[in-house]
C-alpha positions, -999 to +999 in steps of 0.1 A: +000+000+000+013+034-009+027+055+019+003+084+013-027+061+014-017+047+048-013+083+061-047+092+046-064+062+064-049+073+097-063+108+092-097+094+084-098+074+116-087+104+137-111+129+120-141+109+109-160+115+142-154+152+144-185+172+152-173+207+145-153+215+114-143+251+106-109+244+091-102+267+061-086+237+043-109+206+041-105+174+022-136+153+015-123+118+009-138+085+000-173+088-015-186+086-051-187+120-067-216+130-090-201+163-100-231+179-119-213+178-153-215+153-180-183+137-168-180+102-156-186+096-119-155+095-096-153+066-072-132+070-040-131+108-047-110+134-031-122+170-031-098+197-017-114+229-004-095+260+007-112+292+018-145+281+004-133+273-031-128+239-046-091+236-054-087+201-069-108+171-075-096+135-080-095+101-065-075+085-037-053+069-064-046+102-082-048+130-057-028+131-024-042+152+004-016+178+012-005+186+047-026+211+065-060+198+052-086+185+076-098+152+063-135+144+064-145+108+055-173+105+029-169+067+026-202+050+017-217+083+004-226+099-028-214+135-031-233+160-052-232+198-058-254+216-033-290+215-045-309+245-060-346+251-051-357+270-082-392+280-070-395+289-034-416+313-013-396+321+018-422+345+032-447+316+033-443+285+053-471+260+047-501+280+062-534+274+044-549+308+047-530+334+027-552+364+036-547+356+073-510+350+069-502+383+051-521+403+077-508+386+108-472+379+099-462+409+077-441+423+106-424+389+112-412+381+077-377+395+080-370+386+116-387+352+119-403+336+088-378+342+061-347+333+082-365+301+093-372+292+057-336+297+047-320+277+074-344+248+068-335+248+031-298+249+039-300+219+063-320+200+037-290+203+013-303+234-006-274+258-011-290+281-037-326+292-039-348+314-061-374+332-041-402+342-063-425+366-046-421+386-014-423+422-001-394+442-015-381+457+018-382+424+036-363+408+007-336+436+008-332+431+046-327+393+042-303+398+013-282+421+035-282+398+064-271+369+043-243+390+027-230+399+062-233+363+075-258+374+101-281+345+093-273+311+077-289+302+044-285+293+007-273+318-019-305+338-026-317+349-060-349+370-055-376+386-075-393+407-048-429+414-057-446+398-087-455+421-116-490+417-129-519+436-144-543+438-115-538+431-078-562+426-049-558+449-019-545+422+005-518+412-019-502+446-025-472+441-003-458+413-025-476+419-058-473+450-079-498+461-105-483+475-137-506+500-154-488+510-186-455+508-205-438+536-186-449+521-153-435+488-164-400+503-170-403+522-137-411+491-116-385+470-132-359+497-125-372+499-089-366+461-085-332+462-101-321+492-081-331+473-049-308+445-058-333+420-072-321+393-096-353+382-112-386+396-124-416+374-118-443+381-144-478+366-141-510+370-160-489+385-189-518+375-212-540+401-194-516+429-201-514+448-234-486+432-252-464+463-252-466+465-214-455+428-210-428+433-236-415+464-219-411+444-186-390+417-203-369+441-223-362+464-194-354+434-171-329+421-197-314+455-201-308+456-163-293+421-163-322+404-147-339+371-156-376+369-162-397+340-150-434+338-159-464+318-150-476+291-174-510+284-159-529+294-191-523+287-228-522+324-235-497+331-207-474+307-226-481+321-260-475+357-248-444+346-228-429+330-259-436+361-280-420+385-255-389+363-247-393+352-211-364+330-198-383+305-177-418+293-173-432+282-139-457+254-131-474+227-152-506+246-155-537+244-177-558+233-148-578+202-158-571+203-195-555+170-207-526+187-224-510+217-241-525+229-273-506+220-305-499+256-314-484+262-279-462+231-283-451+243-318-443+278-304-422+262-276-403+240-301-396+270-324-381+288-294-360+258-283-349+254-319-332+288-317-318+283-282-282+288-292-291+323-305-319+334-281-308+316-250-322+283-236-358+281-226-362+268-190-393+253-174-399+246-137-429+222-136-435+222-097-454+190-101-449+170-069-474+189-047-502+182-072-492+146-077-489+137-040-518+157-026-542+127-024-515+107-007-511+135+019-549+134+026-547+097+031-516+099+053-506+134+065-480+121+090-451+138+072-468+171+081-460+163+118-422+162+111-408+189+134-380+198+110-402+227+098-405+241+133-368+252+133-366+290+136-404+295+141-420+308+173-445+285+191-475+306+182-465+305+145-461+267+146-495+263+163-512+286+138-498+267+108-508+234+124-544+244+129-547+257+094-537+223+078-552+199+103-577+187+077-558+185+044-588+172+025-609+203+034-586+230+020-602+252-007-567+257-022-565+221-033-601+209-041-594+209-079-561+190-075-576+154-078-590+164-112-556+178-123-535+148-113-546+125-142-533+151-167-498+156-152-479+127-168-491+136-203-482+173-198-447+164-185-441+141-215-452+169-238-428+193-222-400+167-224-405+165-262-403+202-268-366+206-258-371+229-228-345+226-200-364+216-169-354+228-134-363+213-100-386+237-081-415+230-058-435+261-050-424+255-014-441+276+012-476+270-002-500+251+020-485+219+035-452+224+016-423+229+040-388+241+033-371+213+051-386+184+031-398+195-003-370+196-028-362+160-025-399+151-029-398+167-063-366+149-074-378+115-062-411+120-080-393+129-113-373+096-112-397+072-095-430+082-111-422+103-142-393+083-156-366+110-155-330+099-157-314+102-122-283+120-134-304+145-154-326+150-124-296+159-103-284+183-130-318+199-131-313+207-094-276+217-096-260+225-130-289+239-151-302+263-124-268+279-123-268+282-160-302+297-160-291+324-135-258+330-153-236+319-124-223+286-138-187+300-134-191+298-096-219+273-089-237+242-101-208+216-102-181+202-080-152+212-102-120+232-095-125+269-091-162+267-081-176+277-047-176+247-023-213+240-021-213+202-016-237+177+000-233+140+008-259+113+011-253+078+025-261+052-001-267+051-039-287+081-047-289+072-084-308+040-075-328+056-046-333+093-051-354+095-020-322+091+001-320+129-004-345+132+024-316+124+048-287+146+037-257+136+059-233+164+050-240+200+040-211+223+030-219+258+020-190+282+009-166+257+024-183+257+058-198+224+071-233+230+086-242+194+089-221+163+093-229+126+099-265+137+098-260+161+128-265+198+126-234+218+135-251+245+156-219+265+161-217+269+123-253+283+122-243+309+148-210+320+133 
């Protein structure tokens, strides 16, 4: 046995049970690496991390751990890039009554609700999140706290308020009405000047075309991405016409599938993707598919992981709102929608859109600590997606969509060290992601051997 391998094994024995790792130089050694690229998997991998950046990647046979590195054993694990949650609502946390929630908790969003959502996502292995719809000032506060390391959480890409044609009074804190073309430019600039990364556009078919088009053009001029609802055929038609970057949801209520002209328009757009940019789609399908199972067996709603960071009265309020899952007005149409979902997903697959893993987490009964893996497991186990491509839809492709693939989305040299590890074969059993053993964000380990490193959360 080579001398450096013997030395390495000694280090693993000494360090494998450590419960608090803050070393600037960390070596993750032993597990199978699924790096997020199209490269082959690396067995017995070695990942060297220094000051939050991945320095080198190899195997125990090709890459010696230099002196000064803290060795963390990942034997028996699959390692992946940190997950992206591409459709989250961090100002919501599973409560079933939106009107009540917006009125009662508006003064708690920045201090309680949003930080709780973020830490729950992080500990579930989500190291990057797109937050699509929250009050602007609260979002600015949270972005500032994350930037100063005052709260733990994933990298946050946020839209602030939705932009739409008409807004009800109780929604006005997180949805903005746009009345004309000049107002469209003004509101996009307001979001951009406030540090938002994304414009969320809904009901674009209700707007005059020139207003919706002005939103997209100004957003792109300011370097922002545009995501748009795809609940209605005309939302998709208009979105394609004006050049949105990413459609959200599966949509079309109980209709059996997308109209042929819509599919043709999508294919024409994806056919020019090299020139106009890829077209992304976040289907957010698991909550619809699994709703009836939740009604039959709501036990997972009692998992206390979603209590982290929330006050007792908040927890009690959420619990009472969802105590009868089958009675919620929000979901009464869902059983009629479920039979249409597989066909719609197959239609989307055939159009050439690049799909992203997102869950609409925060909506009733969807909690930040347990939702992203639900979507990934459903894609593989029920909808026939390839496991590797499902992982890439939750790692590599979201980074490409947001234009940050030079820093995030894969475990490769030069990237930020956002890495997770799961015990077992995640390509065979995607639902193993419900138990993430190790979470590294920016080179800091927040969870190891399945245990939360509380000191790291307080750093």
